[in-house]
C-alpha positions in Angstrom: 18.2 9.7 11.9 15.7 11.9 14.2 12.4 12.8 13.2 13.0 16.3 12.3 15.7 15.4 9.9 13.3 12.7 8.3 10.8 15.2 7.8 13.2 17.9 6.4 14.3 15.3 4.0 11.2 14.8 2.8 10.6 18.3 1.8 10.3 19.6 -1.9 11.8 22.8 -2.7 8.8 24.9 -2.0 8.4 23.3 1.8 11.9 23.7 2.4 11.7 27.2 1.4 8.8 27.7 4.0 10.8 25.8 6.7 13.7 28.4 6.0 11.4 31.4 6.1 9.8 30.3 9.3 10.2 33.2 12.0 12.5 31.8 15.0 14.6 33.0 17.6 17.7 32.0 19.4 18.6 28.2 19.4 15.7 27.3 17.5 16.8 29.5 14.7 20.3 28.2 14.7 19.0 24.5 14.9 16.6 25.2 11.7 19.3 26.6 9.8 21.5 23.6 10.4 19.2 20.8 9.5 17.8 23.1 6.3 21.6 23.3 5.1 22.0 19.5 5.5 18.9 18.3 3.9 19.7 14.8 1.8 23.2 15.1 3.3 24.0 11.6 4.4 27.2 12.6 6.3 25.3 14.8 8.7 25.9 13.8 12.2 23.1 15.0 14.6 25.0 14.0 17.7 27.9 16.1 16.5 25.5 19.0 16.3 25.1 18.8 20.0 28.6 19.4 20.6 28.9 22.1 18.1 26.0 24.3 19.7 26.9 23.2 23.2 23.7 21.4 23.9 22.5 18.4 25.9 20.8 15.4 24.2 17.8 16.6 26.1 17.7 20.3 25.1 18.4 19.3 21.5 15.4 16.9 21.9 13.2 19.2 23.1 14.4 22.1 20.4 13.6 19.7 17.7 10.2 18.7 19.2 9.1 22.5 19.3 10.6 22.8 15.7 8.4 19.8 14.5 5.3 21.5 15.9 6.0 24.8 14.5 7.0 23.7 10.8 4.0 21.1 10.8 1.6 24.2 11.9 3.0 26.4 9.3 3.2 24.1 6.4 0.3 21.6 6.9 -2.1 23.9 8.9 -3.2 24.1 12.3 -5.6 21.0 12.8 -4.5 17.9 13.8 -5.9 16.1 11.0 -4.2 18.2 8.3 -0.9 17.6 10.1 -1.4 13.8 10.1 -2.7 13.7 6.4 0.7 15.7 5.5 2.7 13.3 7.5 0.9 10.2 5.7 1.5 11.9 2.4 4.9 12.0 2.9 5.0 8.3 4.2 6.4 9.3 7.3 4.8 6.8 9.4 7.2 6.2 12.3 6.9 10.1 12.9 3.0 9.3 12.9 3.0 6.8 15.6 5.4 9.2 17.7 3.2 12.1 17.4 0.1 10.1 17.9 1.6 8.8 21.2 2.4 12.3 22.2 -1.2 13.6 21.0 -3.2 11.1 23.1 -1.1 11.6 26.2 -1.8 15.5 26.0 -5.3 15.1 25.4 -5.6 12.6 28.4 -4.2 15.1 30.7 -6.9 17.8 29.5 -9.4 15.3 29.9 -11.6 16.8 27.0 -13.5 13.8 25.9 -14.9 15.3 22.6 -11.4 16.3 21.5 -10.1 12.7 22.7 -13.0 11.1 20.6 -11.9 12.9 17.6 -8.3 12.4 18.1 -9.1 8.6 18.2 -11.1 8.7 14.7 -8.0 10.5 13.3 -5.5 7.8 15.0 -7.3 5.0 14.0 -7.5 6.1 10.3 -3.7 6.9 10.2 -2.7 3.7 11.5 -5.1 2.1 8.9 -3.0 3.8 6.1 0.2 1.9 6.8 1.8 -0.6 4.4 0.9 -4.3 5.5 4.6 -5.2 5.8 4.8 -3.1 8.8 1.4 -2.6 9.9 0.7 -1.4 13.4 -1.8 -4.0 14.5 -1.7 -3.4 18.1 -1.7 0.4 17.8 -4.7 0.3 15.3 -6.8 -2.1 17.4 -6.1 0.0 20.5 -7.2 3.2 19.1 -10.0 1.7 17.5 -11.2 0.4 21.1 -10.6 3.4 22.7 -12.7 5.4 20.3 -15.7 3.0 20.8 -15.3 3.3 24.8 -15.9 6.9 24.6 -19.2 6.4 22.6 -22.4 7.0 24.4 -24.9 4.2 24.3 -26.9 5.7 21.6 -23.7 6.1 19.2 -24.5 2.6 17.9 -23.9 3.3 14.2 -20.6 5.0 14.9 -19.5 1.9 17.2 -20.4 -0.5 14.5 -18.7 1.3 11.6 -15.4 1.6 13.5 -15.8 -2.2 14.4 -16.3 -3.1 10.6 -13.4 -1.0 9.6 -11.1 -2.4 12.1 -12.1 -6.1 11.0 -11.6 -5.3 7.4 -8.2 -4.0 7.8 -7.2 -7.1 10.0 -8.6 -9.2 7.3 -6.1 -7.6 4.7 -3.4 -7.6 7.2 -3.5 -11.2 7.7 -3.9 -12.1 4.1 -1.0 -14.3 2.8 0.4 -15.1 6.2 1.0 -18.4 7.8 -0.8 -17.8 11.0 -3.8 -15.5 9.1 -6.3 -18.0 8.2 -7.8 -18.5 11.8 -7.7 -14.7 12.4 -9.3 -13.8 9.2 -11.9 -16.2 9.9 -12.6 -14.9 13.2 -12.9 -11.2 11.7 -15.4 -12.6 9.2 -17.3 -14.1 11.8 -17.5 -11.0 13.8 -18.5 -9.0 10.5 -21.3 -11.5 9.8 -22.6 -11.0 13.3 -22.6 -7.2 13.0 -24.4 -7.6 9.4 -27.4 -9.4 11.3 -27.4 -7.0 14.0 -28.0 -4.1 11.9 -30.5 -6.0 9.5 -33.5 -4.1 8.4 -32.4 -0.8 10.7 -31.7 1.4 7.7 -28.1 2.1 9.0 -26.9 2.4 5.4 -23.6 4.0 6.3 -22.9 1.3 8.9 -24.1 -1.5 6.2 -21.7 -0.1 3.7 -18.9 -0.4 6.2 -19.7 -4.0 7.2 -20.3 -5.1 3.6 -16.9 -3.5 2.3 -15.1 -5.6 5.3 -17.0 -9.0 4.4 -16.0 -8.2 0.7 -12.3 -8.0 1.7 -12.3 -11.6 3.0 -14.0 -13.0 0.3 -11.7 -11.3 -2.5 -9.0 -13.9 -1.7 -11.2 -17.0 -1.7 -14.2 -16.2 -3.6 -14.2 -13.3 -5.9 -17.9 -13.6 -7.3 -19.0 -13.6 -3.5 -16.6 -10.4 -3.1 -18.3 -8.7 -5.8 -21.6 -9.6 -4.4 -20.7 -7.7 -1.1 -19.1 -5.0 -3.2 -22.6 -4.4 -5.0 -24.4 -4.5 -1.5 -21.7 -1.9 -0.2 -22.5 0.1 -3.3 -26.3 0.0 -3.1 -26.3 1.0 0.6 -23.8 3.8 0.1 -26.0 5.1 -2.8 -28.9 5.7 -0.1 -26.6 8.1 1.8 -24.0 9.0 -0.8 -23.7 12.5 0.7 -22.7 10.9 4.1 -20.1 8.7 2.6 -16.5 9.9 3.0 -14.8 10.4 -0.5 -12.2 8.2 0.7 -14.6 5.3 1.0 -16.1 6.2 -2.4 -12.7 6.0 -3.9 -12.0 2.7 -2.1 -15.3 1.3 -3.3 -15.0 2.0 -7.0 -11.2 0.7 -6.9 -12.5 -2.5 -5.5 -15.2 -2.9 -8.0 -12.6 -2.3 -10.8 -10.1 -4.9 -9.2 -13.1 -7.5 -9.1 -13.8 -6.6 -12.8 -10.3 -7.5 -13.6 -10.3 -10.6 -11.4 -13.3 -11.9 -13.7 -11.1 -11.3 -16.6 -13.4 -8.3 -17.6 -10.1 -6.5 -18.2 -11.6 -3.3 -20.3 -14.5 -2.7 -18.0 -12.0 -2.9 -15.0 -9.7 -0.4 -16.7 -13.0 1.9 -17.6 -13.7 1.6 -13.9 -10.2 2.9 -12.8 -10.4 5.8 -15.5 -13.6 6.9 -13.9 -12.1 6.7 -10.7 -8.9 8.8 -11.5 -11.2 11.4 -13.5 -13.7 12.0 -10.6 -11.1 11.7 -7.8 -7.7 12.5 -9.3 -6.2 13.7 -6.0 -7.4 11.2 -3.6 -7.1 8.3 -5.9 -3.3 9.0 -6.1 -2.6 9.5 -2.2 -1.8 5.8 -1.8 0.1 3.7 -4.0 -2.4 0.8 -4.0 -5.1 2.8 -6.6 -2.5 3.7 -9.2 -0.6 0.4 -8.8 -3.6 -1.6 -9.6 -4.7 0.7 -12.3 -1.2 0.3 -14.0 -1.5 -3.7 -13.6 -4.9 -3.4 -15.7 -3.5 -1.1 -18.2 -0.4 -3.7 -18.8 -3.1 -6.4 -19.2 -4.9 -4.5 -21.8 -1.5 -3.7 -23.5 -2.0 0.0 -23.1 1.4 0.6 -22.4 1.4 4.5 -23.2 -1.4 4.9 -20.7 0.6 3.0 -18.2 3.4 5.1 -18.6 1.3 8.2 -17.9 0.1 7.0 -14.6 3.6 5.5 -13.5 5.1 8.9 -14.3 2.3 11.1 -12.4 1.3 8.8 -9.4 3.8 6.1 -8.9 7.2 8.0 -9.7 6.9 10.2 -6.6 6.5 7.3 -4.4 9.8 5.9 -5.8 11.6 9.1 -5.3 10.6 9.3 -1.8 13.1 7.5 0.6 10.6 7.6 3.3 8.4 5.4 1.1 11.3 2.7 0.6 8.9 0.0 2.2 7.0 0.5 -1.0 9.6 0.6 -3.6 10.1 -3.7 -3.7 6.7 -3.6 -5.2 7.0 -0.4 -7.4 10.3 -1.8 -8.7 8.8 -5.1 -9.6 5.9 -3.2 -11.5 8.6 -1.3 -13.6 10.4 -4.3 -14.4 7.2 -5.7 -15.7 6.5 -2.8 -17.7 9.8 -2.6 -18.9 10.0 -6.4 -20.1 6.6 -5.8 -22.0 8.3 -2.8 -23.9 11.4 -5.4 -24.5 13.6 -3.1 -22.7 15.7 -5.5 -21.2 18.5 -3.3 -19.7 16.0 -1.1 -17.7 14.1 -4.3 -16.5 17.6 -5.5 -15.5 18.4 -2.1 -13.4 15.1 -2.6 -11.6 15.5 -6.2 -10.5 19.0 -5.4 -9.5 17.7 -2.7 -7.2 15.1 -5.3 -5.6 17.8 -7.5 -4.7 19.2 -5.2 -2.4 16.2 -5.1 -0.1 16.1 -7.4 3.1 13.3 -10.0 4.0 11.5 -7.5 6.1 10.7 -5.2 2.8 8.2 -7.7 1.3 5.6 -10.7 2.0 6.0 -14.3 0.8 3.7 -13.6 -1.9 5.7 -10.5 -2.9 9.0 -12.8 -3.0 7.2 -15.1 -5.2 5.9 -12.7 -7.8 9.5 -11.2 -7.8 11.1 -14.4 -8.5 8.5 -15.1 -11.4 9.5 -11.7 -13.0 13.3 -12.3 -12.4 13.0 -15.8 -13.9 11.2 -14.4 -16.9 14.0 -11.7 -17.2 16.6 -14.4 -17.5 14.8 -16.1 -20.3 14.2 -12.6 -22.1 18.0 -12.1 -21.7 18.7 -15.1 -23.6 20.4 -17.1 -20.7 18.8 -20.1 -20.7 21.2 -21.9 -18.6 20.8 -19.5 -15.6 17.2 -19.3 -16.6 16.6 -23.2 -16.1 19.0 -23.0 -12.7 16.5 -20.1 -11.3 13.7 -22.2 -12.3 14.8 -25.4 -10.3 15.6 -23.1 -7.1 12.2 -21.3 -7.5 10.2 -24.5 -7.7 11.7 -25.8 -4.6 10.8 -22.4 -2.9 7.4 -22.9 -4.0 7.0 -26.4 -3.0 8.4 -25.2 0.6 5.4 -22.7 0.7 2.5 -24.5 -0.8 0.5 -23.9 2.6 0.0 -20.5 1.3 -3.1 -20.6 -0.8 -1.5 -18.3 -3.6 1.6 -20.5 -4.2 -0.5 -23.3 -5.4 -2.2 -21.0 -8.0 1.2 -19.6 -9.1 2.8 -23.0 -9.5 1.1 -23.9 -12.7 2.3 -20.3 -14.1 5.9 -21.4 -13.0 5.4 -24.6 -14.8 4.2 -23.0 -17.9 7.3 -21.0 -17.6 9.5 -24.2 -17.3 8.2 -25.7 -20.6 9.2 -22.2 -22.1 12.8 -22.4 -20.8 13.0 -26.1 -22.1 11.9 -25.1 -25.7 14.0 -22.2 -25.7 16.9 -24.3 -24.6 16.3 -26.7 -27.3 15.8 -24.1 -30.0 13.0 -26.2 -31.6 10.9 -23.8 -33.4 8.7 -26.6 -34.8 6.8 -26.9 -31.3 6.3 -23.3 -31.0 2.7 -23.4 -32.3 1.9 -26.5 -30.2 3.4 -25.0 -27.3 1.4 -21.6 -27.7 -1.9 -23.3 -28.7 -1.8 -25.6 -25.5 -0.5 -22.9 -22.7 -3.4 -21.6 -20.8 -4.2 -17.7 -21.3 -4.5 -17.0 -17.7 -7.6 -15.6 -15.8 -7.8 -12.4 -13.8 -4.6 -11.0 -12.8 -2.8 -14.2 -13.7 -3.2 -13.1 -17.2 -0.3 -10.5 -16.9 2.1 -13.0 -16.0 0.8 -15.5 -18.4 1.4 -12.7 -21.0 5.1 -12.2 -20.0 5.7 -15.9 -20.3 4.1 -16.2 -23.9 6.1 -13.0 -25.0 9.2 -15.3 -24.7 8.0 -17.6 -27.4 
């Protein structure tokens, strides 16, 4: 499927109308009408369109490229940033990489250093928005490096901020990957060096970026230290709050909320998320991450109605967007948990059945582990204890083969608790229920939700 067709398929009713009303002539007009009339038509054959219109592949590609530029300008606006923000909102990441490549080539030919520098800022930010399953590490590091190479000697703060942001994203990308530990450690080492270099220089914007990056490292190994650096980032931001971009404010608030959840301060975490979505209702929902974590927190505190509101308003649009299919694995798992807590076994089953259609490229090992856990709980809640026991045995073998990943050791104890529940349900010995409940851990941090799911089965 070509880039133009991807874009057209992402249009809502209003955007499609704007596309249809775009003033065009000749072949552009004809090609536009063909694409507009075949929105969401899986049988539409772009190669057959060439024959129908008597166009060569090169000619059709050129027309499509021109139409792409015209429709983006018409709908999103003339500025480069607005166009890319529009595409990011549509989850059209392959198209973003394509447009970034063409945009850089054009600006290099024009030899406009100021425009090229602004371009690299946009390009860096856009590549940082990608999902970690298909994160463009090479492109992100290239655009960050290219931006820093164009900075004047006196633009030290800008150079440090870009370096810090790049290291932060690398830390998140390499989290839970087999080859990730050494690379995460290398990023931390570079961030700590930056911290020393800006010490006592009152470069508060830069300090904020560095502390956010360091916190990102510790959130997976030491939540207390992670929160410590988040508080330092918050203190630095308060000194130059007007200069901190709203996107960074959103991220800071959400990460504090997430850390509160990890410290089992669940209601405090929910209140922080509520503050985030009240203060930044649009920005907080641009990416899946923030509403996803908010729903997760709401489910822990058993606010199922509140979770339903956020699911419908912020997360459902991602699920309906086929261009966001790379996010659907995690979204459907969250919906499955929500339905299991609501004791709607049929809806939970439909979500899990959809997840089974995904290939391995759509999820991380940790994502796979969490799906296995939710699916195993589903088997218990469905009352099929023979299947639940069989699935449990297979899951334990899978976990034991992945214990080099830190999270697998943590979640193994949750699976072991599920195994006890499966044995209890299989024997149907109600006299041991109270003892099992009393001896079962409640769970801390995010683990609490999964332990609640397991306890629900008793």
